[in-house]
N, CA and C atoms as an extended XYZ file, in Angstrom:
366
Properties=species:S:1:pos:R:3:atomname:S:1:resname:S:1:resid:I:1 pbc="F F F"
N         3.450        2.292       -3.817 N   UNK     1
C         3.080        1.260       -3.080 CA  UNK     1
C         2.092        1.244       -2.061 C   UNK     1
N         1.020        1.026       -1.612 N   UNK     2
C         0.498        1.122       -0.737 CA  UNK     2
C         1.330        0.568        0.971 C   UNK     2
N         0.876        1.183        2.306 N   UNK     3
C         1.615        0.492        3.236 CA  UNK     3
C         1.032       -0.566        3.718 C   UNK     3
N         1.490       -1.404        4.386 N   UNK     4
C         1.200       -2.686        4.572 CA  UNK     4
C         0.286       -2.336        5.834 C   UNK     4
N        -0.919       -3.326        6.157 N   UNK     5
C        -1.799       -3.289        7.004 CA  UNK     5
C        -1.529       -3.886        8.105 C   UNK     5
N        -0.533       -4.768        8.194 N   UNK     6
C        -0.176       -5.536        9.362 CA  UNK     6
C         1.363       -6.087        9.194 C   UNK     6
N         1.993       -6.193       10.297 N   UNK     7
C         3.217       -6.547       10.139 CA  UNK     7
C         3.042       -8.213       11.290 C   UNK     7
N         4.070       -9.382       10.989 N   UNK     8
C         3.916      -10.301       11.566 CA  UNK     8
C         5.424      -10.397       11.956 C   UNK     8
N         6.015      -10.430       13.045 N   UNK     9
C         7.437      -10.363       13.042 CA  UNK     9
C         7.547      -11.760       13.808 C   UNK     9
N         8.585      -12.294       13.296 N   UNK    10
C         8.781      -13.776       13.566 CA  UNK    10
C        10.470      -14.117       14.391 C   UNK    10
N        10.043      -14.175       15.608 N   UNK    11
C        11.709      -14.261       16.385 CA  UNK    11
C        12.535      -15.204       15.820 C   UNK    11
N        13.701      -15.044       14.773 N   UNK    12
C        14.702      -15.927       14.605 CA  UNK    12
C        16.162      -16.026       15.299 C   UNK    12
N        16.018      -15.331       16.377 N   UNK    13
C        17.456      -15.465       17.271 CA  UNK    13
C        17.612      -16.710       17.662 C   UNK    13
N        18.862      -17.119       17.712 N   UNK    14
C        19.466      -18.170       18.063 CA  UNK    14
C        20.284      -18.226       19.287 C   UNK    14
N        20.335      -19.143       20.158 N   UNK    15
C        21.020      -19.349       21.214 CA  UNK    15
C        21.647      -20.968       21.272 C   UNK    15
N        22.811      -21.205       21.904 N   UNK    16
C        23.459      -22.166       22.147 CA  UNK    16
C        22.628      -23.211       22.830 C   UNK    16
N        22.402      -24.602       22.392 N   UNK    17
C        21.715      -25.456       23.056 CA  UNK    17
C        21.324      -25.610       24.331 C   UNK    17
N        22.305      -25.267       25.129 N   UNK    18
C        22.366      -25.209       26.381 CA  UNK    18
C        21.911      -24.151       27.356 C   UNK    18
N        21.604      -23.131       26.386 N   UNK    19
C        21.014      -21.851       26.893 CA  UNK    19
C        19.585      -22.233       27.815 C   UNK    19
N        19.442      -21.817       29.244 N   UNK    20
C        18.374      -22.195       29.749 CA  UNK    20
C        16.920      -21.535       29.168 C   UNK    20
N        17.141      -20.294       28.420 N   UNK    21
C        15.880      -19.820       28.191 CA  UNK    21
C        15.610      -20.188       26.800 C   UNK    21
N        16.152      -21.177       26.145 N   UNK    22
C        15.484      -21.686       25.131 CA  UNK    22
C        16.008      -20.898       23.616 C   UNK    22
N        15.233      -21.094       22.536 N   UNK    23
C        15.953      -20.663       21.222 CA  UNK    23
C        14.686      -20.756       20.325 C   UNK    23
N        14.324      -19.730       19.419 N   UNK    24
C        13.133      -19.570       18.534 CA  UNK    24
C        13.713      -20.058       17.451 C   UNK    24
N        14.758      -20.072       17.092 N   UNK    25
C        15.373      -20.718       15.737 CA  UNK    25
C        16.266      -21.660       15.820 C   UNK    25
N        16.460      -22.744       16.646 N   UNK    26
C        17.656      -23.546       16.773 CA  UNK    26
C        18.514      -23.980       15.614 C   UNK    26
N        17.573      -24.279       14.439 N   UNK    27
C        18.510      -24.462       12.897 CA  UNK    27
C        18.825      -23.016       12.394 C   UNK    27
N        18.618      -22.031       12.833 N   UNK    28
C        18.899      -20.988       12.105 CA  UNK    28
C        18.705      -20.737       10.611 C   UNK    28
N        17.506      -21.457       10.288 N   UNK    29
C        16.906      -21.624        8.973 CA  UNK    29
C        15.798      -20.714        8.449 C   UNK    29
N        15.262      -20.031        9.632 N   UNK    30
C        14.366      -18.960        9.504 CA  UNK    30
C        12.886      -19.806        8.936 C   UNK    30
N        12.569      -20.933        9.333 N   UNK    31
C        11.548      -21.763        8.731 CA  UNK    31
C        10.329      -21.190        8.901 C   UNK    31
N        10.157      -20.615       10.125 N   UNK    32
C         8.998      -20.306       10.489 CA  UNK    32
C         8.434      -18.869        9.942 C   UNK    32
N         9.371      -18.227        9.426 N   UNK    33
C         9.306      -16.814        8.862 CA  UNK    33
C         9.015      -17.319        7.361 C   UNK    33
N         9.373      -18.564        6.680 N   UNK    34
C         9.190      -18.610        5.534 CA  UNK    34
C         7.772      -19.475        5.293 C   UNK    34
N         7.308      -20.108        6.453 N   UNK    35
C         5.798      -20.283        6.344 CA  UNK    35
C         4.782      -19.472        6.177 C   UNK    35
N         5.085      -18.428        7.346 N   UNK    36
C         4.311      -17.610        7.008 CA  UNK    36
C         4.430      -16.642        5.555 C   UNK    36
N         5.418      -16.588        5.217 N   UNK    37
C         5.625      -15.776        3.885 CA  UNK    37
C         4.892      -16.771        2.921 C   UNK    37
N         4.776      -17.819        2.772 N   UNK    38
C         4.033      -19.092        1.795 CA  UNK    38
C         2.499      -18.747        2.328 C   UNK    38
N         2.244      -18.779        3.355 N   UNK    39
C         0.840      -18.623        3.681 CA  UNK    39
C        -0.051      -17.724        3.226 C   UNK    39
N         0.741      -16.506        3.780 N   UNK    40
C         0.380      -15.037        3.327 CA  UNK    40
C         0.233      -15.021        1.649 C   UNK    40
N         0.863      -15.484        0.803 N   UNK    41
C         1.120      -15.460       -0.637 CA  UNK    41
C         0.038      -16.301       -1.358 C   UNK    41
N        -0.108      -17.501       -0.360 N   UNK    42
C        -1.102      -18.251       -0.997 CA  UNK    42
C        -2.610      -17.688       -0.771 C   UNK    42
N        -2.337      -16.886        0.171 N   UNK    43
C        -4.071      -16.303        0.719 CA  UNK    43
C        -4.466      -14.921       -0.133 C   UNK    43
N        -3.270      -14.548       -1.045 N   UNK    44
C        -3.509      -13.729       -1.539 CA  UNK    44
C        -3.204      -12.309       -1.052 C   UNK    44
N        -2.209      -12.356        0.146 N   UNK    45
C        -1.830      -11.148        1.084 CA  UNK    45
C        -0.835      -10.516        0.734 C   UNK    45
N         0.071      -11.291        0.175 N   UNK    46
C         1.498      -10.492       -0.147 CA  UNK    46
C         1.205       -9.082       -0.451 C   UNK    46
N         1.696       -8.136        0.009 N   UNK    47
C         1.764       -6.813       -0.260 CA  UNK    47
C         0.699       -5.830        0.856 C   UNK    47
N        -0.097       -6.756        1.484 N   UNK    48
C        -1.119       -6.212        2.451 CA  UNK    48
C        -0.505       -6.608        3.481 C   UNK    48
N         0.112       -7.797        3.981 N   UNK    49
C         0.648       -8.219        5.425 CA  UNK    49
C         1.930       -8.633        5.181 C   UNK    49
N         3.034       -8.151        5.864 N   UNK    50
C         4.404       -8.527        5.695 CA  UNK    50
C         4.953       -9.297        6.859 C   UNK    50
N         5.364      -10.564        6.538 N   UNK    51
C         5.935      -11.402        7.656 CA  UNK    51
C         7.853      -10.939        7.536 C   UNK    51
N         7.973      -10.617        8.666 N   UNK    52
C         9.595      -10.066        8.935 CA  UNK    52
C         9.990      -10.964        9.833 C   UNK    52
N        11.448      -11.084        9.582 N   UNK    53
C        12.134      -11.743       10.844 CA  UNK    53
C        12.491      -10.881       11.660 C   UNK    53
N        12.710      -11.188       12.865 N   UNK    54
C        12.915      -10.084       14.040 CA  UNK    54
C        14.109      -10.899       14.591 C   UNK    54
N        14.848       -9.972       15.383 N   UNK    55
C        16.004      -10.455       16.348 CA  UNK    55
C        15.442      -10.960       17.474 C   UNK    55
N        15.851      -11.027       18.726 N   UNK    56
C        15.050      -11.564       19.912 CA  UNK    56
C        14.082      -10.194       20.319 C   UNK    56
N        13.111      -11.318       20.793 N   UNK    57
C        11.911      -10.325       21.175 CA  UNK    57
C        11.795      -10.562       22.707 C   UNK    57
N        12.768      -11.348       23.510 N   UNK    58
C        12.854      -11.251       24.591 CA  UNK    58
C        12.057      -12.158       25.299 C   UNK    58
N        11.084      -13.091       24.563 N   UNK    59
C        10.123      -13.948       25.006 CA  UNK    59
C        10.449      -15.380       24.842 C   UNK    59
N        11.753      -15.626       25.239 N   UNK    60
C        12.443      -17.056       24.836 CA  UNK    60
C        11.875      -17.831       25.267 C   UNK    60
N        10.928      -17.988       26.407 N   UNK    61
C        10.763      -18.888       27.339 CA  UNK    61
C         9.303      -19.489       26.610 C   UNK    61
N         8.980      -18.635       25.786 N   UNK    62
C         7.608      -18.730       25.305 CA  UNK    62
C         7.802      -19.481       23.724 C   UNK    62
N         9.130      -19.186       23.272 N   UNK    63
C         9.170      -19.286       21.985 CA  UNK    63
C         8.716      -20.690       21.422 C   UNK    63
N         8.768      -20.769       19.883 N   UNK    64
C         9.081      -19.632       19.144 CA  UNK    64
C         8.309      -18.464       19.184 C   UNK    64
N         8.387      -17.342       19.165 N   UNK    65
C         7.547      -16.181       19.588 CA  UNK    65
C         7.427      -15.389       18.066 C   UNK    65
N         6.054      -14.936       18.047 N   UNK    66
C         5.300      -14.234       17.095 CA  UNK    66
C         4.781      -13.156       17.474 C   UNK    66
N         4.615      -11.657       17.206 N   UNK    67
C         4.028      -10.627       17.278 CA  UNK    67
C         3.277       -9.928       16.091 C   UNK    67
N         2.319       -9.908       16.114 N   UNK    68
C         1.359       -8.997       15.071 CA  UNK    68
C         0.953       -7.908       15.197 C   UNK    68
N         1.489       -6.933       14.407 N   UNK    69
C         0.916       -5.415       14.739 CA  UNK    69
C         0.558       -4.957       13.646 C   UNK    69
N        -0.635       -3.938       13.745 N   UNK    70
C        -0.532       -2.918       14.880 CA  UNK    70
C        -1.244       -3.405       15.897 C   UNK    70
N        -2.033       -4.788       16.081 N   UNK    71
C        -2.394       -4.901       17.229 CA  UNK    71
C        -1.926       -5.261       18.426 C   UNK    71
N        -0.677       -5.445       18.245 N   UNK    72
C         0.267       -6.030       19.270 CA  UNK    72
C        -0.094       -7.118       19.946 C   UNK    72
N        -0.296       -8.335       19.238 N   UNK    73
C        -1.003       -9.386       19.545 CA  UNK    73
C         0.389      -10.681       19.734 C   UNK    73
N         0.764      -11.042       21.119 N   UNK    74
C         2.093      -11.696       20.921 CA  UNK    74
C         1.497      -13.234       21.104 C   UNK    74
N         2.473      -14.030       20.455 N   UNK    75
C         2.012      -15.591       20.256 CA  UNK    75
C         3.241      -16.124       20.747 C   UNK    75
N         3.162      -17.567       21.334 N   UNK    76
C         4.083      -18.293       21.920 CA  UNK    76
C         4.044      -19.473       21.432 C   UNK    76
N         5.021      -20.441       21.419 N   UNK    77
C         4.776      -21.809       21.286 CA  UNK    77
C         4.459      -22.241       19.622 C   UNK    77
N         4.665      -21.234       18.679 N   UNK    78
C         4.125      -21.194       17.216 CA  UNK    78
C         5.196      -22.103       16.681 C   UNK    78
N         4.767      -23.326       16.450 N   UNK    79
C         5.917      -24.347       15.830 CA  UNK    79
C         5.574      -25.136       14.611 C   UNK    79
N         4.310      -25.332       14.318 N   UNK    80
C         3.687      -26.225       13.387 CA  UNK    80
C         3.319      -24.909       11.995 C   UNK    80
N         3.084      -25.811       10.587 N   UNK    81
C         2.558      -25.203        9.844 CA  UNK    81
C         1.041      -24.981       10.044 C   UNK    81
N         0.312      -25.632       10.856 N   UNK    82
C        -0.907      -25.680       11.227 CA  UNK    82
C        -0.981      -24.513       12.109 C   UNK    82
N        -0.199      -24.291       13.017 N   UNK    83
C        -0.055      -23.066       13.826 CA  UNK    83
C        -0.014      -21.828       12.971 C   UNK    83
N         0.634      -21.507       12.023 N   UNK    84
C         0.880      -20.624       11.124 CA  UNK    84
C        -0.401      -20.439       10.211 C   UNK    84
N        -0.987      -21.456        9.727 N   UNK    85
C        -2.428      -21.258        9.028 CA  UNK    85
C        -3.459      -20.738        9.854 C   UNK    85
N        -3.548      -21.158       10.997 N   UNK    86
C        -4.354      -20.986       12.164 CA  UNK    86
C        -4.330      -19.174       12.286 C   UNK    86
N        -3.235      -19.050       12.349 N   UNK    87
C        -2.836      -17.351       12.603 CA  UNK    87
C        -3.430      -16.659       11.419 C   UNK    87
N        -2.879      -16.870       10.108 N   UNK    88
C        -3.527      -16.437        9.126 CA  UNK    88
C        -4.684      -16.193        9.018 C   UNK    88
N        -5.366      -17.459        8.885 N   UNK    89
C        -6.632      -17.599        8.686 CA  UNK    89
C        -7.876      -16.657       10.057 C   UNK    89
N        -7.230      -17.065       11.061 N   UNK    90
C        -8.188      -16.487       12.230 CA  UNK    90
C        -7.915      -15.020       12.410 C   UNK    90
N        -6.481      -14.753       12.728 N   UNK    91
C        -6.156      -13.314       13.157 CA  UNK    91
C        -5.919      -12.372       12.019 C   UNK    91
N        -5.239      -12.627       11.064 N   UNK    92
C        -5.101      -12.005        9.830 CA  UNK    92
C        -6.313      -11.554        9.058 C   UNK    92
N        -6.849      -12.807        8.816 N   UNK    93
C        -8.088      -12.734        7.768 CA  UNK    93
C        -9.390      -12.290        8.338 C   UNK    93
N        -9.554      -12.988        9.537 N   UNK    94
C       -11.041      -12.998       10.260 CA  UNK    94
C       -10.800      -11.918       11.422 C   UNK    94
N        -9.681      -11.442       11.858 N   UNK    95
C        -9.433      -10.452       12.975 CA  UNK    95
C       -10.007      -11.107       14.178 C   UNK    95
N        -9.708      -12.222       14.152 N   UNK    96
C        -9.974      -13.000       15.816 CA  UNK    96
C        -8.755      -13.593       16.297 C   UNK    96
N        -8.070      -12.860       17.203 N   UNK    97
C        -6.585      -13.596       17.520 CA  UNK    97
C        -6.632      -15.135       18.107 C   UNK    97
N        -5.755      -16.171       18.029 N   UNK    98
C        -5.867      -17.351       18.092 CA  UNK    98
C        -5.553      -17.167       19.852 C   UNK    98
N        -6.377      -17.416       20.525 N   UNK    99
C        -6.512      -17.429       22.055 CA  UNK    99
C        -5.525      -18.512       22.502 C   UNK    99
N        -5.295      -19.864       22.183 N   UNK   100
C        -4.473      -20.872       22.461 CA  UNK   100
C        -3.136      -20.932       22.185 C   UNK   100
N        -2.651      -19.651       21.517 N   UNK   101
C        -1.413      -19.515       21.264 CA  UNK   101
C        -1.008      -18.068       21.876 C   UNK   101
N        -1.559      -17.224       22.077 N   UNK   102
C        -1.494      -15.971       22.837 CA  UNK   102
C        -0.839      -16.039       24.205 C   UNK   102
N         0.096      -15.266       24.196 N   UNK   103
C         0.736      -15.048       25.496 CA  UNK   103
C        -0.184      -14.166       26.296 C   UNK   103
N         0.133      -14.398       27.571 N   UNK   104
C        -0.668      -13.581       28.748 CA  UNK   104
C        -0.040      -12.244       28.952 C   UNK   104
N        -0.918      -11.275       28.935 N   UNK   105
C        -0.273       -9.985       28.997 CA  UNK   105
C         0.951       -9.939       30.300 C   UNK   105
N         0.555      -10.404       31.598 N   UNK   106
C         1.434      -10.719       32.418 CA  UNK   106
C         2.906      -11.133       32.106 C   UNK   106
N         2.933      -11.949       31.133 N   UNK   107
C         4.124      -12.521       30.568 CA  UNK   107
C         5.012      -11.571       29.701 C   UNK   107
N         4.429      -10.607       28.856 N   UNK   108
C         5.131       -9.907       27.951 CA  UNK   108
C         5.681       -8.849       28.465 C   UNK   108
N         7.269       -8.435       28.176 N   UNK   109
C         7.967       -7.710       28.496 CA  UNK   109
C         8.207       -7.410       30.122 C   UNK   109
N         8.022       -8.690       30.972 N   UNK   110
C         8.247       -8.608       32.158 CA  UNK   110
C         9.500       -9.472       32.628 C   UNK   110
N        10.281       -9.210       33.700 N   UNK   111
C        11.265      -10.132       34.014 CA  UNK   111
C        11.142      -11.650       34.552 C   UNK   111
N         9.556      -11.698       35.200 N   UNK   112
C         9.192      -12.702       35.973 CA  UNK   112
C         8.028      -13.025       35.202 C   UNK   112
N         7.841      -14.273       34.979 N   UNK   113
C         6.463      -14.731       35.048 CA  UNK   113
C         6.224      -16.156       35.034 C   UNK   113
N         5.190      -17.052       35.111 N   UNK   114
C         5.127      -18.198       35.379 CA  UNK   114
C         6.211      -19.120       34.617 C   UNK   114
N         6.554      -18.721       33.698 N   UNK   115
C         7.029      -19.496       32.317 CA  UNK   115
C         8.528      -19.217       32.347 C   UNK   115
N         8.952      -18.066       33.444 N   UNK   116
C        10.377      -17.725       33.002 CA  UNK   116
C        10.955      -17.967       34.367 C   UNK   116
N        12.340      -18.437       34.015 N   UNK   117
C        13.273      -18.552       35.226 CA  UNK   117
C        13.898      -17.484       35.749 C   UNK   117
N        13.392      -17.048       37.175 N   UNK   118
C        14.185      -15.832       37.520 CA  UNK   118
C        15.740      -15.484       37.317 C   UNK   118
N        16.225      -14.644       36.814 N   UNK   119
C        17.719      -14.375       36.268 CA  UNK   119
C        18.544      -14.131       37.765 C   UNK   119
N        19.541      -14.544       37.803 N   UNK   120
C        20.299      -14.703       38.962 CA  UNK   120
C        21.248      -13.533       38.918 C   UNK   120
N        21.313      -12.780       40.139 N   UNK   121
C        22.263      -11.547       39.677 CA  UNK   121
C        23.143      -11.757       40.777 C   UNK   121
N        24.463      -11.690       40.393 N   UNK   122
C        26.067      -11.990       41.056 CA  UNK   122
C        26.780      -10.586       41.720 C   UNK   122
């Protein structure tokens, strides 16, 4: 079997509803990952692109969060089937990242950005 050309990691982390950071998969059903798998299969990409469940990607405030490798393009607010279709069509097939869903570089893997509530230290 050939190696995958791309991996799509979809955050399926759950947090209690009262958590201020939010939650990428509040129902715990992995629905977003299933949408990616279905869209990839419909496009004949099964075996070339893998849609993986991921634990917390630590971008909760931007969720639901998705990251595509090897490009390391991070997406936030991926919520609808249309968002999934657009990522597959534009990014996976045409190699053009979806600008409207991309996270700003300054928001990735940083404790503070315009979208994150600063953590309180006691």
